[in-house]
Kinemage of the C-alpha trace (Angstrom):
@kinemage 1
@onewidth
@group {chain A} dominant
@subgroup {mainchain}
@vectorlist {calphas} color= white
{ca met a 1} P -78.718 -73.701 -7.793
{ca asp a 2} L -77.565 -72.604 -10.946
{ca ala a 3} L -77.496 -76.049 -12.104
{ca asp a 4} L -80.781 -76.656 -11.612
{ca leu a 5} L -81.728 -73.590 -13.773
{ca glu a 6} L -79.577 -74.803 -16.598
{ca his a 7} L -81.091 -78.058 -16.507
{ca leu a 8} L -84.847 -76.513 -16.680
{ca gln a 9} L -83.798 -74.219 -19.304
{ca glu a 10} L -82.350 -77.432 -21.640
{ca asp a 11} L -85.599 -79.421 -20.759
{ca ala a 12} L -87.883 -76.438 -21.898
{ca gly a 13} L -87.607 -77.229 -25.501
{ca gly a 14} L -89.032 -80.483 -24.546
{ca cys a 15} L -92.186 -79.627 -22.977
{ca pro a 16} L -95.217 -81.235 -24.890
{ca gly a 17} L -97.331 -78.651 -26.593
{ca asn a 18} L -94.385 -76.448 -27.380
{ca gly a 19} L -94.916 -77.241 -31.097
{ca phe a 20} L -96.422 -75.498 -33.998
{ca leu a 21} L -99.816 -76.106 -33.148
{ca gly a 22} L -99.240 -75.502 -29.072
{ca thr a 23} L -97.678 -72.200 -29.720
{ca lys a 24} L -100.794 -71.151 -32.132
{ca phe a 25} L -103.279 -72.292 -29.625
{ca ala a 26} L -101.389 -70.617 -26.740
{ca arg a 27} L -101.514 -67.441 -28.571
{ca ala a 28} L -105.148 -67.812 -29.492
{ca ala a 29} L -105.900 -68.612 -26.085
{ca arg a 30} L -103.717 -65.028 -24.910
{ca glu a 31} L -105.791 -63.237 -27.619
{ca met a 32} L -108.985 -64.383 -26.624
{ca glu a 33} L -108.285 -63.631 -23.167
{ca ala a 34} L -107.240 -60.150 -23.825
{ca leu a 35} L -110.430 -59.569 -26.060
{ca val a 36} L -112.723 -60.732 -23.035
{ca ser a 37} L -110.977 -58.622 -20.328
{ca asp a 38} L -110.981 -55.436 -22.534
{ca leu a 39} L -114.814 -56.215 -23.495
{ca met a 40} L -115.410 -56.685 -19.811
{ca val a 41} L -113.746 -53.262 -18.883
{ca asp a 42} L -114.677 -51.221 -22.081
{ca gln a 43} L -118.120 -52.642 -22.553
{ca pro a 44} L -120.293 -53.031 -19.680
{ca leu a 45} L -123.409 -52.030 -21.150
{ca phe a 46} L -122.841 -54.550 -24.111
{ca trp a 47} L -122.671 -57.370 -21.715
{ca leu a 48} L -125.532 -56.141 -19.395
{ca leu a 49} L -127.784 -55.954 -22.722
{ca thr a 50} L -126.690 -59.165 -24.107
{ca ala a 51} L -127.524 -60.823 -20.863
{ca ser a 52} L -130.634 -59.220 -20.427
{ca leu a 53} L -131.454 -60.148 -23.853
{ca phe a 54} L -130.482 -64.126 -23.217
{ca gly a 55} L -132.542 -64.155 -19.962
{ca phe a 56} L -135.384 -62.591 -21.703
{ca leu a 57} L -135.382 -65.116 -24.537
{ca leu a 58} L -134.641 -68.131 -22.382
{ca gly a 59} L -137.520 -67.146 -19.776
{ca lys a 60} L -139.807 -66.580 -22.797
{ca arg a 61} L -139.137 -70.132 -23.997
{ca leu a 62} L -139.205 -71.719 -20.310
{ca leu a 63} L -142.489 -69.923 -19.343
{ca arg a 64} L -144.346 -70.501 -22.813
{ca lys a 65} L -147.606 -72.660 -22.290
{ca asn a 66} L -147.752 -75.699 -24.485
C-alpha cells in the first residue's frame, strides 16, 4: 500500500488545474464559499430582506398590467 501512496504523491503534481490559474481559481472559490457561509450564519436578516425585496420587485413586474 505504501507503494501506491508514493505513486499517487508523484502524480499529484501532474493534475490539470494545478497551475497558477487553477490555484488562484481554487483559492477564490474557497474564499467565496467562506464568505457565503459567514453571511448565511451571521446575517440571516440581510438575506431575508434581500429575498423579500427581490420577490417584491419580481412580483410587481410580473403582475403589472400592460
